[in-house]
N, C-alpha and C positions, 0 to 999 in steps of 0.2 A: 561455277559460278552460283548455280542453283544448289548444289550441296552446301556452300558457305551461308546461303540465306535460309536455307531449310534449317541448318544448325543454330543459327542466330536466332532465328523464330522459334524453335524449339527451346532454347536455353531461356529465353525472355518468357516464354509460355510457364515453365516449369517454375521460375522465379516467382512471377506472378501469382502462380497457383499455391506455391508454398507460403507466401504471407497469408493469403486467405485461408489456408488450411490453419496455420497459427492463430489467426483472429478468431476462426469458427471453434478452435479447440478451448480457447479462452472463454469464449461465451457459453460454452457447455459445462464449463466448471472443470473439465479436466486439463490439468497443467502439463506441458510437455516437460518432460525429465530427460536427460542423456541417455538414461537406463531404461525408463518406464513412465507410464502415464499414471498420476496421482489423483483419484476422484476427489473432489472438494471436500466431501465430508471425511476424509481421511487425511487430508494435508495439514490441517490445524487441530493441535492437541492441546487442550487445557488442563493444567495440575489444579485439581480443586483445592488443595491447600496453599499454594503459593499464588493462585491465578495468573501464573505465568502461561501464556499461549505460544507454543512452538510450532513454528511452520516447517515442516518436514522438507518442503521443496527447497528453501532457501538457507534452512538453519538457524535463521534469526528467531529471537525470543523476544515477545512483546508484553507489555503489562499497560492496562489501561489507566489513565488519570483519573482524575476526579470527575464525577458524573455530573458536571454543571459546567456553564461557559467560563472557560479559562483563557486569561490574559496570556501573552507570551512571557511576560516576567513571572507569573505565578506557575506556568508550565515548566520554565527553567528551573524555578525554586523546588517544584516537586521532584523533577528527574534529578537533580543535584542531592536531594535528600535521601535518594535511594541507594547511592554509593555504588561500589562494586561494578564498575565499568558501564552501568546504564547511561545512555545517551539518549539526546534529540535525535529522531530518525530524520536521515535524508529524503528528499522529494523522490530519488529512486527507490527507498528501502518503503516508502508509502506507496508509490505505484504497484509494487507487487501484491499489495493488500486489495486493490482494486479489482474487483470480479463483478461485471456488470450483471446485475440481476441475482446475485446469489441469495438474497433474501434477509442479511443480518443486518447490524446497524450502519450508521451512515449511509441514509437515503437507500438502504437495500441493497447497496454495491459492496458490500463486506462480509466476509465467511459469518456465520452464525455462531462462531466461538466467540467473536467480540459482540458485546452487549451495549456499545453505544446507541443511543435512540435513533431511530430511522430518520428524524428530522436533522440530524447531526450533518452538516455537510462538510466542514473544513477540519483537519487535524494540522497541527503547527508543525512545521520540519524546520530545517537549519537555517541560520540567520543568514540576511542577504548582504545587509551592510550595518551600520551601526545604527540604523532607524528603522529597519525593515526587515522583515523575517518572511520565509518561504511557508506556504501552507498548501496542503494538496486537496483540493474539491473532490469529493467522493459523489456530490450530485452530478459534477460534469465529466469527472475522469482526467481532470488536468490540473496543474499547478499554477499559482498565482501568488504575490506578496502583498503583505499587509503592513503599516505603519504599527510598531511594537508599543508606540507610546500612546495608544489609545486607552482610555479607561475602560472600555468594555471589549469583549472579544468576538462579537457577531456569532455567538454560539460556538466559537472554536473548542476544541477538545485537546486534550494531551495524550500521548502514547509515548512511552519510554522502550528502547529497543537496546539489545545486547547480542552480540554475536555469540553462538554456540561454540561451547570450549571442548 
């Protein structure tokens, strides 16, 4: 019985510490990969001609929208105008960009490869239903939803994403 208790205790200890380790790695800017750790400064590569930012960790390519408050409708129109498979990011896509204290745009919680002003808190994500859409708050690291019919955007910005081919 003592052996069983010890095995359960050890398993729980390792599980708890592995979560803490993952959180600590995220806070340091080193992102765990199945094969290696990628330092934050190497994770995002920006093409100076196209301004497309490639995430070496996820394989996603990103393009920043207009540097102004952008309504949901304006964001969708801009993304649609890009064509060639560009789409609105999902909340999950945006969560991969949240790196607390990284020093870049969006409240300082995004890679410096992105040039959103630090005062930008929210980036539009996928629609939630016919009258609301999700947004990801880079100030708090959480997703929330907003009415898409508002004439203003609370400073929201748009990002377009495409999977690397």
